[in-house]
C-alpha positions as CSV (number, residue, x, y, z in Angstrom):
1,M,-33.8,87.9,138.8
2,R,-34.6,91.6,139.2
3,L,-36.3,93.3,136.2
4,D,-33.6,95.9,135.7
5,K,-30.9,93.2,135.7
6,Y,-32.8,91.0,133.3
7,L,-33.2,94.0,130.8
8,K,-29.4,94.5,131.0
9,V,-28.3,90.9,130.8
10,S,-30.7,90.2,127.8
11,R,-29.4,93.4,126.2
12,L,-32.9,94.8,125.7
13,I,-31.6,97.9,127.4
14,K,-27.9,98.8,127.2
15,R,-27.2,99.7,130.9
16,R,-28.7,98.7,134.2
17,T,-28.9,102.3,135.4
18,I,-31.0,103.2,132.3
19,A,-33.2,100.2,132.9
20,N,-33.7,101.3,136.5
21,E,-34.6,104.8,135.4
22,A,-37.1,103.5,132.8
23,C,-38.8,101.4,135.5
24,D,-39.0,104.4,137.9
25,S,-40.5,106.6,135.2
26,G,-43.3,104.0,134.4
27,R,-42.1,103.0,130.9
28,I,-41.7,99.3,131.6
29,F,-44.8,97.1,131.9
30,V,-44.9,93.4,133.0
31,N,-48.1,91.5,132.2
32,S,-49.8,94.9,131.4
33,K,-48.9,96.4,134.8
34,I,-46.3,99.1,135.5
35,A,-43.3,97.3,137.0
36,K,-40.7,98.4,139.5
37,A,-37.0,97.6,138.9
38,S,-37.2,95.2,141.8
39,Y,-39.9,93.0,140.2
40,D,-38.9,89.3,140.1
41,V,-38.9,88.2,136.5
42,K,-40.3,84.8,135.7
43,E,-40.4,82.7,132.6
44,G,-43.5,83.4,130.6
45,D,-43.8,87.1,131.7
46,I,-44.7,89.6,129.0
47,I,-42.4,92.7,129.2
48,E,-43.4,95.9,127.3
49,I,-40.8,98.6,126.9
50,R,-42.0,102.1,125.9
51,L,-39.1,104.4,125.0
52,G,-40.3,107.4,123.0
53,E,-42.5,106.4,120.1
54,R,-41.0,102.9,120.1
55,V,-42.8,100.1,121.8
56,L,-41.1,96.7,122.2
57,K,-43.1,93.7,123.5
58,V,-41.2,90.5,124.4
59,E,-42.0,87.2,126.2
60,V,-39.4,85.9,128.7
61,L,-38.2,82.4,127.6
62,E,-35.4,81.8,130.0
63,I,-33.4,83.5,132.8
64,K,-29.6,83.3,133.0
65,E,-27.2,85.3,135.2
66,H,-24.4,85.5,132.5
67,V,-25.0,85.4,128.8
68,L,-22.7,85.8,125.8
69,K,-23.7,88.6,123.4
70,N,-24.7,86.2,120.6
71,D,-27.0,84.2,123.0
72,A,-28.7,87.1,124.6
73,A,-31.5,87.2,122.0
74,L,-32.4,83.6,122.9
75,M,-33.6,84.7,126.4
76,Y,-36.7,86.3,124.9
77,K,-39.2,86.2,122.0
78,V,-40.4,89.4,120.3
79,L,-44.2,89.6,120.1
């Protein structure tokens, strides 16, 4: 699954367009490397999101195409 879509489906970022813009501006890191929106997310990847002063670091636990709002937080683990 593409990185921008994963961020949206897991509800780490509210909209896919915002996730895409964050990737393009170099605010999203996967395994300590700047990632493009087209990066193919795999289980076990460490995603770091830097928006303003806030830094969120999560580990990908599972990848699903469609997730209910209550189950979205089960897709990742906050580090």
